[in-house]
C-alpha positions in Angstrom: 0.0 0.0 0.0 1.4 3.4 -1.0 1.9 5.9 1.7 0.1 9.2 1.1 2.4 12.2 0.6 1.1 15.2 2.5 2.1 18.6 1.4 2.4 21.6 3.6 0.4 24.8 3.0 3.6 26.5 2.0 4.4 23.8 -0.6 0.9 24.0 -2.0 1.1 27.8 -2.2 4.4 27.6 -4.1 3.0 25.1 -6.5 0.0 27.4 -7.1 2.3 30.4 -7.6 4.4 28.4 -10.1 1.3 27.3 -12.1 -0.3 30.8 -12.0 3.1 32.4 -13.1 3.4 34.5 -9.9 6.9 33.3 -9.3 8.9 36.0 -11.1 8.6 34.3 -14.5 6.0 36.5 -16.3 4.0 35.8 -19.4 5.3 38.0 -22.2 4.8 36.3 -25.5 1.8 34.7 -27.2 3.3 31.3 -26.7 3.7 32.0 -23.0 0.1 33.2 -22.8 -1.2 30.1 -24.6 0.8 27.8 -22.3 -0.6 29.6 -19.3 -4.2 29.5 -20.2 -3.9 25.8 -21.2 -2.3 25.1 -17.9 -4.9 26.8 -15.7 -8.0 26.2 -17.8 -9.7 29.6 -17.0 -8.7 32.8 -15.3 -9.9 36.4 -14.7 -8.2 39.3 -16.2 -8.0 41.2 -12.9 -8.3 40.1 -9.3 -11.6 40.8 -7.5 -11.8 42.9 -4.4 -12.6 40.0 -2.2 -9.6 37.7 -2.6 -10.4 34.3 -4.1 -8.2 31.5 -5.3 -8.5 32.1 -9.0 -5.6 32.8 -11.4 -5.5 36.2 -13.1 -4.1 37.1 -16.5 -2.6 40.4 -15.3 -0.9 38.5 -12.4 0.7 36.1 -14.9 1.8 39.0 -17.1 3.3 40.8 -14.1 4.9 37.6 -12.7 3.6 38.6 -9.3 0.5 39.1 -7.2 1.8 42.3 -5.5 -0.2 45.5 -6.0 -2.3 44.1 -8.8 -5.1 46.5 -9.9 -8.7 45.6 -9.9 -10.6 46.5 -13.0 -11.8 49.7 -11.3 -8.2 51.0 -11.1 -6.8 49.4 -14.2 -6.8 52.7 -16.2 -4.1 54.1 -13.9 -1.9 51.0 -14.0 0.5 50.9 -17.0 0.6 47.1 -16.8 -3.1 46.8 -17.7 -2.8 47.9 -21.3 0.0 45.5 -22.0 -1.8 42.6 -20.4 -5.0 43.5 -22.2 -3.2 43.6 -25.6 -1.8 40.2 -25.0 -5.2 38.9 -24.0 -6.7 40.2 -27.1 -4.1 38.4 -29.2 -5.2 35.2 -27.5 -8.8 35.9 -28.5 -7.8 36.7 -32.1 -5.9 33.4 -32.3 -8.9 31.5 -30.9 -6.7 30.1 -28.2 -9.2 31.3 -25.6 -12.7 32.7 -25.4 -14.1 35.4 -23.2 -17.2 34.9 -21.3 -19.5 37.2 -19.3 -19.5 35.8 -15.8 -19.3 38.2 -13.0 -20.9 41.5 -12.1 -17.8 43.5 -12.9 -16.1 44.6 -16.1 -13.6 41.8 -15.7 -12.8 39.4 -18.5 -13.3 35.7 -17.7 -11.1 33.7 -20.1 -11.7 30.0 -20.9 -9.2 27.9 -22.8 -10.3 26.7 -26.2 -10.1 23.0 -25.4 -12.7 23.2 -22.6 -14.9 26.0 -24.0 -17.4 23.7 -25.7 -18.2 22.2 -22.3 -18.6 25.7 -20.9 -20.9 26.5 -23.8 -23.0 23.4 -23.2 -23.7 24.6 -19.7 -24.3 28.3 -20.4 -25.0 28.8 -24.1 -28.0 28.8 -26.4 -28.9 25.5 -28.1 -30.1 27.3 -31.2 -27.8 30.3 -31.4 -28.8 31.3 -35.0 -32.4 31.9 -33.9 -32.8 35.6 -33.2 -33.9 36.4 -29.7 -37.3 38.0 -29.3 -38.4 40.6 -26.8 -41.5 40.1 -24.6 -42.9 40.0 -21.1 -41.3 36.6 -20.4 -38.2 37.0 -22.5 -34.7 37.3 -21.1 -34.0 39.9 -23.8 -34.9 43.5 -24.1 -35.9 45.0 -27.5 -32.5 46.8 -27.6 -30.7 43.5 -27.1 -32.7 42.0 -30.0 -31.9 45.0 -32.2 -28.2 44.8 -31.3 -28.1 41.1 -32.0 -29.5 41.6 -35.5 -27.0 44.4 -36.2 -24.1 42.3 -35.0 -25.3 39.3 -37.0 -25.6 41.5 -40.1 -22.5 43.6 -39.8 -20.2 42.0 -37.3 -17.5 42.2 -36.2 -18.6 45.7 -35.3 -17.5 48.2 -32.7 -19.7 49.3 -29.9 -19.3 52.9 -31.0 -20.6 52.1 -34.5 -23.4 50.1 -33.0 -24.6 53.1 -31.1 -24.4 55.3 -34.2 -26.4 52.8 -36.3 -29.0 52.0 -33.6 -29.5 55.7 -32.8 -27.2 58.2 -31.2 -29.8 58.9 -28.5 -29.2 55.5 -27.0 -26.9 55.8 -24.0 -23.8 53.7 -23.7 -25.1 52.4 -20.4 -28.3 51.1 -22.1 -26.2 49.5 -24.9 -23.9 48.0 -22.3 -26.8 46.3 -20.6 -28.3 45.0 -23.9 -24.9 43.5 -24.9 -24.6 41.9 -21.5 -28.0 40.2 -22.0 -26.7 38.6 -25.2 -23.2 37.9 -23.9 -24.5 36.1 -20.8 -26.0 33.5 -23.0 -22.9 33.3 -25.2 -24.8 34.7 -28.2 -22.1 37.3 -28.8 -18.5 37.8 -27.8 -15.8 40.5 -27.9 -13.3 39.6 -30.5 -11.0 42.6 -30.8 -10.2 45.9 -29.3 -8.4 49.1 -30.4 -8.0 52.4 -28.5 -9.7 54.4 -31.2 -12.9 52.4 -31.5 -13.0 50.3 -28.4 -14.3 46.7 -28.3 -15.5 44.9 -31.4 -18.3 42.3 -31.2 -19.4 39.4 -33.3 -22.0 36.6 -33.0 -20.2 33.7 -31.4 -21.5 31.0 -33.8 -19.7 32.8 -36.6 -16.6 33.7 -34.6 -16.1 30.1 -33.2 -18.3 27.8 -35.3 -16.5 24.6 -34.4 -16.6 25.3 -30.6 -20.2 26.3 -30.7 -21.2 23.2 -32.8 -19.4 20.9 -30.4 -21.0 22.6 -27.4 -24.5 22.2 -28.9 -23.8 18.5 -29.5 -22.9 17.9 -25.8 -25.6 17.2 -23.3 -25.6 19.0 -20.0 -24.9 15.7 -18.4 -21.8 15.2 -20.5 -20.6 18.7 -19.8 -21.3 18.2 -16.1 -18.7 15.4 -16.0 -16.0 18.0 -16.4 -17.9 20.6 -14.3 -15.2 21.1 -11.7 -12.9 22.2 -14.6 -15.5 24.2 -16.6 -17.5 25.8 -13.8 -15.6 28.5 -11.7 -16.1 29.0 -8.0 -19.7 29.7 -7.2 -18.9 33.1 -5.6 -17.7 34.3 -8.9 -20.9 33.5 -10.7 -23.2 36.5 -11.2 -27.0 36.6 -10.6 -27.8 39.2 -13.2 -26.3 40.5 -16.5 -23.5 42.9 -15.6 -22.6 46.0 -17.5 -19.9 45.6 -20.1 -18.6 49.1 -19.0 -17.0 51.7 -21.2 -13.5 51.2 -19.7 -12.3 49.5 -22.9 -13.8 52.1 -25.2 -11.9 55.0 -23.8 
């Protein structure tokens, strides 16, 4: 009979720091970023105010967990733009996908290899069917109009969406409408540039293979890998968050 090997809290913490790249060996290249997200499975872009044991992309980029900004203070931290730029490269390469999970403007990244399982748990089973507004619908009329515009013209920037849908629409209202769609993985952010902000596309066009595989999986099949796919419960939101304008500016 094999003897169990017990690790001390300090040893466990060091293993975690190594895996999460908080050990002074920062992620700097696309290859580094791909290896990191494949190793951890999922991560947040920024830490949350209440400390939780979840890896962060900015922590991996910095190679440390010291004085990392939350998303509310990201604009004043020069590390944020570099980390975001590298994250966007991961999205462009389809090495990871961004999901709308928590009630803050904080990217939740899921590695491509397990994203279909995440989609099976959270996504629409008929993603090409346009959402409809109504008293019992999860979608507002603005969300339905935004979906049709993104389906027709995406990838499209949020600024251009506002112009096409009507300049009188506030960014806050459009943020909430996009969150309604994003929370069901109907759309996703696919690019970003400082001049125009975030660009959106329908997910079934941006990631057809991943969506198709997710639709083919039953909830039961996806639940078999639930500990890997589903993040800690305290990170899961109870309502669609705002997508915020912090990336647009």
